[in-house]
DRENGUBA-594987 format. One record per residue: chain; x, y, z of N, C-alpha, C in turn; residue number from 1. Coordinates in pm, whole numbers, plus 32768, in hexadecimal, padded with zeros to 4 digits. Each point is the difference from the previous one (the first is absolute). Example, Ala and Ser with C-alpha at 12.3 -4.5 7.8 and 13.67 -1.06 7.14 Angstrom:
2
+-------+--------+---------+------+---------+----------+-------+--------+---------+------+------+
| chain | n.east | n.north | n.up | ca.east | ca.north | ca.up | c.east | c.north | c.up | resi |
+-------+--------+---------+------+---------+----------+-------+--------+---------+------+------+
|     A |   8527 |    7DC7 | 830C |    7FA7 |     8077 |  8000 |   805A |    8078 | 8000 |    1 |
|     A |   7FDD |    8069 | 7FB8 |    8052 |     8077 |  8006 |   7FB3 |    806D | 8049 |    2 |
+-------+--------+---------+------+---------+----------+-------+--------+---------+------+------+
This chain:
134
+-------+--------+---------+------+---------+----------+-------+--------+---------+------+------+
| chain | n.east | n.north | n.up | ca.east | ca.north | ca.up | c.east | c.north | c.up | resi |
+-------+--------+---------+------+---------+----------+-------+--------+---------+------+------+
|     A |   76DF |    56B0 | EADD |    7FF0 |     801C |  808D |   8016 |    8095 | 8018 |    1 |
|     A |   7FA5 |    803E | 804C |    800B |     808F |  801C |   8064 |    8019 | 806E |    2 |
|     A |   804F |    8064 | 7FEC |    8060 |     802A |  8064 |   7FB5 |    8050 | 806B |    3 |
|     A |   8019 |    7FE4 | 807D |    7FBD |     8047 |  806C |   805D |    806E | 8034 |    4 |
|     A |   7FE5 |    807A | 7FDA |    8052 |     8073 |  8027 |   7FB4 |    804E | 806A |    5 |
|     A |   8043 |    801D | 8071 |    7FBF |     804C |  806A |   7FEB |    8090 | 7FD1 |    6 |
|     A |   7F87 |    8031 | 8012 |    7FDF |     8088 |  7FD6 |   802E |    8063 | 806B |    7 |
|     A |   804E |    8060 | 7FD6 |    802C |     806B |  8059 |   7F96 |    806C | 8002 |    8 |
|     A |   8008 |    805C | 8060 |    7FA0 |     8071 |  7FFC |   8006 |    8042 | 7F76 |    9 |
|     A |   7F8D |    8029 | 7FD2 |    7FF3 |     8036 |  7F79 |   8001 |    8098 | 7FFF |   10 |
|     A |   8023 |    8036 | 7F8D |    7FF7 |     8090 |  7FE8 |   7F8C |    8016 | 7FA1 |   11 |
|     A |   7FB5 |    806B | 8019 |    7F8C |     801D |  7FAC |   7FF1 |    8095 | 7FEF |   12 |
|     A |   7FB7 |    8026 | 7F9A |    7FE1 |     808E |  7FEB |   7F6D |    8011 | 7FE1 |   13 |
|     A |   7FCC |    8074 | 8023 |    7F75 |     8024 |  7FE7 |   7FFA |    8048 | 7F7A |   14 |
|     A |   7FB1 |    7FC9 | 7FA1 |    7FEF |     8042 |  7F80 |   7FA8 |    807C | 8012 |   15 |
|     A |   8018 |    8065 | 7FAF |    7FBD |     8081 |  8010 |   7F6C |    7FFE | 7FDA |   16 |
|     A |   7FDC |    7FAD | 7F9E |    7F76 |     8000 |  7FCE |   7FA2 |    7FB6 | 805F |   17 |
|     A |   7F80 |    801F | 7FF4 |    7F96 |     7FB7 |  8046 |   7FBE |    7FA5 | 7F98 |   18 |
|     A |   7FE2 |    7F87 | 8027 |    7FD4 |     7F9B |  7FA2 |   7F70 |    7FD6 | 8016 |   19 |
|     A |   7FC8 |    7FC5 | 7F97 |    7F7A |     7FC4 |  8006 |   800B |    7F71 | 7FCE |   20 |
|     A |   7FA9 |    7FAB | 8034 |    7FF7 |     7F75 |  7FD5 |   7F77 |    7FF0 | 7FBF |   21 |
|     A |   8000 |    7FD3 | 7F84 |    7F82 |     7FF4 |  7FB6 |   7FE4 |    7F70 | 7FDC |   22 |
|     A |   7F81 |    7FE5 | 7FE6 |    7FD6 |     7F7C |  7FD5 |   7FA0 |    8012 | 7F8A |   23 |
|     A |   8025 |    7FC6 | 7F8E |    7FAF |     8009 |  7F87 |   7FD9 |    7F73 | 7FD3 |   24 |
|     A |   7FA0 |    7FFB | 7FA6 |    7FD7 |     7F81 |  7FC6 |   807A |    7FC0 | 7FBC |   25 |
|     A |   8012 |    7F7D | 800F |    8077 |     7FC0 |  7FC8 |   8009 |    8004 | 7F68 |   26 |
|     A |   7F92 |    8019 | 7FBC |    8000 |     8006 |  7F6D |   8020 |    808C | 7FCC |   27 |
|     A |   800A |    8060 | 805B |    801D |     808B |  7FDA |   808E |    800D | 7FCB |   28 |
|     A |   8011 |    804F | 7F97 |    8087 |     8023 |  7FD3 |   8042 |    8057 | 806A |   29 |
|     A |   8084 |    7FFA | 8009 |    8046 |     8056 |  805F |   7FEA |    8090 | 7FD4 |   30 |
|     A |   7FC7 |    8052 | 8058 |    7FE1 |     808A |  7FD9 |   807D |    8057 | 7FF3 |   31 |
|     A |   7FF3 |    8066 | 7FAD |    8070 |     805E |  7FE8 |   8033 |    803E | 8080 |   32 |
|     A |   7FA6 |    8024 | 805C |    8029 |     8044 |  807A |   805A |    7FA7 | 8058 |   33 |
|     A |   7FF7 |    7F7E | 7FF1 |    8055 |     7FA5 |  804F |   808D |    7FF9 | 7FCA |   34 |
|     A |   8013 |    802D | 7F85 |    8083 |     7FF7 |  7FBE |   804F |    8082 | 8005 |   35 |
|     A |   7FC8 |    8068 | 803D |    8048 |     807F |  8009 |   807E |    7FEF | 8056 |   36 |
|     A |   806A |    804D | 7FE4 |    807A |     7FF6 |  8051 |   7FE5 |    8019 | 8094 |   37 |
|     A |   8041 |    7FB1 | 8054 |    7FEF |     800C |  8091 |   8077 |    7FBE | 8044 |   38 |
|     A |   8013 |    8020 | 807F |    806A |     7FBE |  804C |   7FDF |    7F6E | 8018 |   39 |
|     A |   7F7F |    7FDD | 7FFB |    7FD5 |     7F75 |  800B |   7F79 |    7FEF | 7FBE |   40 |
|     A |   7FF3 |    7F97 | 7FB1 |    7F7F |     7FD5 |  7FCB |   8008 |    7F69 | 7FF7 |   41 |
|     A |   7F96 |    7FBE | 8028 |    7FFB |     7F6E |  7FFB |   7F7B |    7FD7 | 7FC3 |   42 |
|     A |   8008 |    7FA8 | 7F9D |    7F88 |     7FD0 |  7FBB |   8000 |    7F68 | 800A |   43 |
|     A |   7F96 |    7FC8 | 8039 |    7FF4 |     7F70 |  8010 |   7F78 |    7FD2 | 7FD0 |   44 |
|     A |   8002 |    7F9E | 7FA6 |    7F82 |     7FC9 |  7FCD |   7FF3 |    7F70 | 8033 |   45 |
|     A |   7F8A |    7FE1 | 8035 |    7FDD |     7F78 |  8028 |   7F7A |    7FE0 | 7FBE |   46 |
|     A |   7FD0 |    7F85 | 800A |    7F7C |     7FE3 |  7FC9 |   7F90 |    8050 | 8043 |   47 |
|     A |   801A |    8033 | 807A |    7F99 |     8047 |  804B |   8004 |    8098 | 7FF1 |   48 |
|     A |   8075 |    8038 | 7FE0 |    8009 |     8092 |  7FFD |   807B |    8030 | 7FB6 |   49 |
|     A |   7FFD |    8080 | 7FDD |    8075 |     804A |  7FD2 |   801D |    8062 | 8071 |   50 |
|     A |   806D |    7FEA | 8047 |    8024 |     8053 |  8073 |   806F |    805F | 7FD8 |   51 |
|     A |   7FEF |    807F | 8020 |    8061 |     8066 |  7FDB |   8023 |    8053 | 807B |   52 |
|     A |   8082 |    8010 | 8017 |    8032 |     805B |  8067 |   804D |    806C | 7FB6 |   53 |
|     A |   7FDB |    807C | 8019 |    8042 |     8071 |  7FBD |   7FE5 |    807D | 8053 |   54 |
|     A |   803F |    8070 | 7FDE |    7FE2 |     807B |  8048 |   7F6A |    801D | 7FFC |   55 |
|     A |   7FCB |    8028 | 8071 |    7F71 |     801E |  8008 |   7FD6 |    806D | 7F9F |   56 |
|     A |   805A |    805B | 7FE1 |    7FE0 |     806D |  7FA4 |   7FE7 |    7FCE | 7F71 |   57 |
|     A |   802A |    7F87 | 7FE0 |    7FEB |     7FC7 |  7F7B |   7F76 |    7FC1 | 7FF0 |   58 |
|     A |   7FC0 |    7FDC | 806E |    7F85 |     7FB2 |  7FFB |   7F86 |    805B | 7FED |   59 |
|     A |   7FB2 |    7FEB | 7F97 |    7F86 |     8050 |  7FEC |   7F9C |    7FE8 | 8072 |   60 |
|     A |   7FB1 |    8064 | 8022 |    7FA3 |     7FF4 |  8072 |   7F98 |    7F92 | 7FF1 |   61 |
|     A |   7FDD |    7FDB | 7F85 |    7F99 |     7F9A |  7FEE |   8035 |    7F70 | 8011 |   62 |
|     A |   8082 |    7FF0 | 8013 |    803C |     7F7B |  800D |   7FFE |    7FD4 | 8093 |   63 |
|     A |   7FD2 |    7F85 | 8017 |    7FFF |     7FC7 |  8087 |   8090 |    7FF8 | 8032 |   64 |
|     A |   801C |    8045 | 806F |    8089 |     7FFF |  8035 |   8000 |    801C | 8096 |   65 |
|     A |   8072 |    7FE3 | 803B |    8018 |     801F |  808D |   807C |    8059 | 8001 |   66 |
|     A |   7FEF |    807F | 801E |    806D |     8062 |  7FF9 |   803C |    8018 | 808B |   67 |
|     A |   806A |    8051 | 8002 |    803E |     8029 |  807E |   806A |    7FA0 | 8034 |   68 |
|     A |   8045 |    7FBC | 7FA6 |    8068 |     7FA2 |  8027 |   808A |    8040 | 7FF1 |   69 |
|     A |   8055 |    7FEC | 8062 |    808E |     8025 |  7FFA |   804D |    7F85 | 7FD6 |   70 |
|     A |   8072 |    8013 | 7FC0 |    804E |     7F8E |  7FD2 |   808D |    8004 | 8039 |   71 |
|     A |   8027 |    7F91 | 803D |    8086 |     7FEF |  8036 |   804D |    7FA3 | 7FA4 |   72 |
|     A |   8071 |    802E | 7FCE |    8054 |     7FB0 |  7FA7 |   8073 |    7FC5 | 8050 |   73 |
|     A |   800A |    7F7C | 8003 |    8070 |     7FBF |  8040 |   8079 |    800C | 7FA5 |   74 |
|     A |   8071 |    8022 | 8039 |    8078 |     8016 |  7FB0 |   8041 |    7F7B | 7FDE |   75 |
|     A |   7FE8 |    7FD2 | 7F86 |    803A |     7F84 |  7FCE |   807B |    8022 | 7FAE |   76 |
|     A |   8027 |    7FA8 | 7FA7 |    7FB9 |     7F86 |  7FDB |   8017 |    7F91 | 8065 |   77 |
|     A |   7FA3 |    7FA1 | 8001 |    8008 |     7F8A |  8055 |   8007 |    7F86 | 7FA5 |   78 |
|     A |   8063 |    7FA8 | 8016 |    8006 |     7F88 |  7FAD |   7F87 |    7FA6 | 801B |   79 |
|     A |   7FD6 |    7FB6 | 7F9A |    7F8F |     7FA6 |  8010 |   801A |    7F97 | 806C |   80 |
|     A |   807E |    7FE2 | 801B |    8022 |     7F9B |  8064 |   7FED |    8034 | 808F |   81 |
|     A |   7FEF |    8083 | 800F |    7FF0 |     803A |  8085 |   7F6E |    7FF4 | 802B |   82 |
|     A |   7FE9 |    7FB7 | 806B |    7F77 |     7FEC |  8030 |   7FE3 |    8058 | 8078 |   83 |
|     A |   7F82 |    8023 | 8013 |    7FD6 |     8049 |  8076 |   800B |    8096 | 7FFA |   84 |
|     A |   8026 |    8037 | 7F8C |    8012 |     8091 |  7FF5 |   7F7C |    8048 | 801F |   85 |
|     A |   7F99 |    7FE0 | 7FB4 |    7F81 |     8044 |  8013 |   7FC6 |    7FE3 | 808A |   86 |
|     A |   800B |    7F85 | 802E |    7FCB |     7FDC |  8085 |   8043 |    8052 | 806E |   87 |
|     A |   8083 |    8014 | 7FF7 |    8046 |     804D |  8068 |   7FD1 |    8090 | 8004 |   88 |
|     A |   7FCF |    8032 | 7F8E |    7FD2 |     808A |  7FFA |   7F6F |    800E | 802A |   89 |
|     A |   7FAC |    7FA2 | 7FD8 |    7F71 |     800F |  801F |   7FD8 |    7FC7 | 8088 |   90 |
|     A |   8051 |    7FA8 | 803B |    7FDD |     7FCA |  8084 |   7FEE |    806D | 8069 |   91 |
|     A |   805A |    8064 | 8009 |    7FE8 |     806C |  8062 |   7F80 |    804E | 7FE4 |   92 |
|     A |   7FDB |    800D | 7F80 |    7F85 |     8046 |  7FDE |   7F88 |    7FAC | 802A |   93 |
|     A |   8004 |    7F80 | 7FE2 |    7F94 |     7FA6 |  8026 |   7FEE |    7FFB | 8097 |   94 |
|     A |   806E |    7FFB | 8048 |    7FFC |     7FFC |  8093 |   7FBE |    807D | 803A |   95 |
|     A |   8005 |    806E | 7FB5 |    7FC3 |     807E |  802C |   7F7D |    801C | 7FB8 |   96 |
|     A |   7FC7 |    7F97 | 7FC4 |    7F7D |     8008 |  7FBF |   7FF9 |    806B | 7F92 |   97 |
|     A |   806C |    800A | 7FB4 |    8007 |     8060 |  7F91 |   7FED |    7FB3 | 7F7E |   98 |
|     A |   7F90 |    8018 | 7FBB |    7FE8 |     7FB7 |  7F82 |   8060 |    802C | 7F92 |   99 |
|     A |   8022 |    7FA3 | 7FAA |    805D |     801C |  7F93 |   7FCD |    7FCA | 7F7C |  100 |
|     A |   803E |    802F | 7F95 |    7FEE |     7FC9 |  7F79 |   808C |    7FF5 | 7FC9 |  101 |
|     A |   802E |    7F87 | 7FDE |    808A |     7FEB |  7FD5 |   8009 |    7FE6 | 7F6B |  102 |
|     A |   806C |    8030 | 7FC4 |    801E |     7FEA |  7F73 |   8092 |    7FD4 | 7FF8 |  103 |
|     A |   8018 |    7F96 | 7FB6 |    8089 |     7FD2 |  7FEB |   8028 |    8018 | 7F6F |  104 |
|     A |   807E |    8025 | 7FED |    8037 |     800F |  7F7A |   807B |    7FA5 | 7FF7 |  105 |
|     A |   8042 |    8002 | 7F8F |    8077 |     7FAC |  7FED |   806B |    8021 | 8067 |  106 |
|     A |   8015 |    8081 | 801E |    806D |     802A |  8057 |   7FDA |    801B | 8091 |  107 |
|     A |   7F83 |    8025 | 8019 |    7FE0 |     802D |  8088 |   7F6C |    7FED | 801F |  108 |
|     A |   7FD9 |    8030 | 8074 |    7F75 |     7FFB |  802C |   7FD1 |    808C | 8024 |  109 |
|     A |   7F7F |    8015 | 7FF1 |    7FBF |     807D |  8025 |   7F8F |    7FDD | 805F |  110 |
|     A |   7FF0 |    804F | 8068 |    7F95 |     7FEA |  8060 |   7FAF |    8080 | 800A |  111 |
|     A |   7F7F |    7FF5 | 7FE2 |    7FA7 |     8073 |  8009 |   7FB4 |    7FFA | 8084 |  112 |
|     A |   7FF3 |    8074 | 803E |    7FB2 |     800D |  807C |   7FA5 |    807A | 7FF1 |  113 |
|     A |   7F8E |    7FFC | 8040 |    7FA6 |     8072 |  7FFC |   8042 |    8075 | 8049 |  114 |
|     A |   7FE8 |    8078 | 7FCC |    803F |     8078 |  8035 |   7FE9 |    8011 | 8097 |  115 |
|     A |   7F8A |    7FDC | 8031 |    7FE2 |     8015 |  808F |   8051 |    7FA4 | 805C |  116 |
|     A |   8042 |    7F9A | 7FC9 |    8053 |     7FA5 |  8051 |   8094 |    8023 | 7FFA |  117 |
|     A |   8025 |    806C | 7FBA |    808C |     801E |  7FE7 |   8053 |    800C | 8081 |  118 |
|     A |   7FD5 |    804E | 8060 |    8052 |     8015 |  8078 |   8013 |    7F7E | 804E |  119 |
|     A |   7F97 |    7FB2 | 800F |    800A |     7F80 |  8045 |   805A |    7F9F | 7FB2 |  120 |
|     A |   7FF4 |    8001 | 7F7C |    8050 |     7FA6 |  7FAC |   8095 |    8024 | 800B |  121 |
|     A |   801E |    807E | 7FF5 |    808D |     8029 |  8008 |   803B |    7FDB | 8087 |  122 |
|     A |   7FB6 |    8018 | 806C |    802F |     7FDB |  8085 |   8016 |    7F6A | 800D |  123 |
|     A |   7FA4 |    7FB0 | 7FCD |    800C |     7F6E |  8008 |   8079 |    7FCF | 7FB1 |  124 |
|     A |   8014 |    8037 | 7F89 |    806F |     7FD5 |  7FAC |   8086 |    8028 | 803D |  125 |
|     A |   8009 |    8078 | 8033 |    807E |     802C |  803D |   801C |    7FB5 | 8081 |  126 |
|     A |   7F98 |    7FE1 | 804D |    8012 |     7FAF |  807A |   8032 |    7F74 | 7FDF |  127 |
|     A |   7FDE |    7FCE | 7F8A |    802D |     7F7C |  7FD4 |   808D |    8004 | 7FC5 |  128 |
|     A |   803D |    8077 | 7FFA |    8087 |     800D |  7FCF |   800E |    802C | 7F6F |  129 |
|     A |   7F92 |    8014 | 7FBB |    8005 |     802D |  7F75 |   801C |    8097 | 7FFC |  130 |
|     A |   803F |    802D | 7F97 |    802C |     808B |  7FF5 |   7FBC |    8047 | 7F8B |  131 |
|     A |   7FC3 |    8072 | 801D |    7FC6 |     8050 |  7F96 |   806A |    805D | 7FC6 |  132 |
|     A |   800B |    8000 | 7F7C |    805E |     8058 |  7FBA |   7FB7 |    807E | 7FD2 |  133 |
|     A |   804C |    806B | 7FF0 |    7FC4 |     807E |  7FD2 |   7FE2 |    7FFC | 7F6D |  134 |
+-------+--------+---------+------+---------+----------+-------+--------+---------+------+------+
C-alpha cells in the first residue's frame, strides 16, 4: 500500500544549459554526442523511437530535434511513496497553458519548458508557492 504524503511547495533551480529533444530511429545505436558530459542527459528507447534529451550544443545540425528548452530541476530526493510531486509542479504550468517535457530519475524530477515561456512559467510556479533557488 502506498503511503499518501501531502506535497509541500517545492524548491527548484534553473539549469544553466539550453537543451534539445531529439527523436531517432529505435534501431539506432546511442550516438557519441548523446554521451558527452552534461548537467542532464536522458536517453529513452521504445519500439517507436530513440529519444534523447541533452544540451542543444551536443546535437549535430542534421539530427531531427527541437531545441531551445530550459530545464528546471526539482530539489529532491523524493521517496517513491510520495505521490503528487510532479503533478503539484506542472499543474500551475498547465493552468497557464505552458507546455512541458518531464523527465523522472531515481531521486528527482526535471521539467523542461521552451525558453519563450520562461517568464510566465516562473510567475506561475512562484504564485503556486514553489521557490526558485539560485
